[in-house]
C-alpha positions in Angstrom: -53.0 -1.4 56.5 -49.5 -1.6 56.1 -50.1 -2.5 52.5 -52.8 0.1 51.6 -49.9 2.5 52.5 -47.7 1.3 50.4 -49.9 0.8 47.5 -51.3 4.6 48.0 -47.4 5.5 48.3 -46.7 3.7 44.9 -50.1 5.2 43.3 -48.6 8.7 44.3 -45.5 8.2 42.8 -46.3 7.2 39.5 -49.0 10.2 39.6 -46.2 12.1 40.1 -44.4 11.2 37.5 -46.6 10.9 35.1 -47.5 14.7 36.2 -44.1 15.8 35.8 -43.5 14.4 32.4 -47.0 15.9 31.1 -45.6 19.4 32.5 -42.2 19.0 30.8 -43.7 18.3 27.5 -46.2 20.7 27.6 -43.7 23.4 28.8 -41.5 22.8 25.9 -44.7 22.6 23.5 -45.2 26.2 25.1 -41.9 27.2 24.6 -41.8 26.2 21.3 -44.7 27.7 19.8 -43.8 31.3 21.6 -40.1 30.7 19.7 -41.9 30.0 16.3 -44.1 33.1 16.6 -41.1 35.2 17.2 -39.7 33.8 14.0 -42.6 34.2 12.2 -42.9 38.1 13.6 -39.4 38.8 12.6 -39.6 37.2 9.1 -43.2 39.4 8.5 -41.4 42.5 9.6 -38.2 42.0 7.5 -40.6 41.0 4.5 -42.4 44.7 4.5 -39.0 46.5 4.0 -38.1 50.1 4.6 -39.8 52.9 3.8 -38.0 54.4 0.9 -40.6 56.9 -0.5 -43.6 58.1 -1.5 -45.7 58.4 -4.7 -48.4 59.8 -6.2 -50.3 57.6 -9.0 -51.2 59.5 -11.9 -53.2 58.6 -14.8 -50.3 56.7 -16.6 -49.3 55.3 -12.8 -46.2 55.6 -10.9 -42.8 57.0 -11.8 -40.2 54.5 -10.1 -36.6 56.3 -9.9 -34.0 54.2 -12.0 -31.9 54.6 -8.7 -33.8 52.3 -6.8 -33.8 49.4 -9.4 -30.3 48.6 -9.0 -29.2 49.6 -12.6 -31.9 46.9 -14.0 -32.7 47.1 -17.4 -36.2 44.7 -16.8 -38.3 44.3 -13.5 -40.7 41.8 -12.5 -43.9 43.3 -10.9 -45.5 40.6 -8.7 -48.6 40.9 -6.4 -48.2 39.2 -3.2 -51.0 39.2 -0.5 -52.5 42.4 -1.8 -49.2 44.1 -2.3 -47.1 45.0 -5.3 -43.9 44.0 -5.5 -41.1 44.9 -8.0 -38.1 42.9 -8.4 -35.4 44.1 -10.7 -34.0 41.5 -12.8 -29.9 41.3 -13.3 -30.8 40.3 -17.1 -33.1 39.8 -19.3 -35.2 36.6 -19.8 -34.2 36.6 -23.1 -30.5 37.2 -22.8 -30.5 34.2 -20.5 -32.0 31.6 -23.2 -29.7 32.6 -25.6 -26.1 32.0 -23.2 -27.5 28.3 -22.7 -25.5 25.8 -24.8 
């Protein structure tokens, strides 16, 4: 009878150790998932940017004020995830090619 009690006690200690380890790993996975979710939401909110103005689309398109283009002579127009993105260029691609030795 005493040997059975020792074996059951040893089995309970093993179960508690293994269960504690699984709870620790599972808890760490949940915390990591929540942290990554916050980072992804923050990145998505920053990517949306601030609303600067609204414009009416005419038959020729939309006029963007030069002040919003940071003094650039050219802009890249990209389409990403169903949105249009205007990227002001510091200098034109032709000027970059001419400057290379």
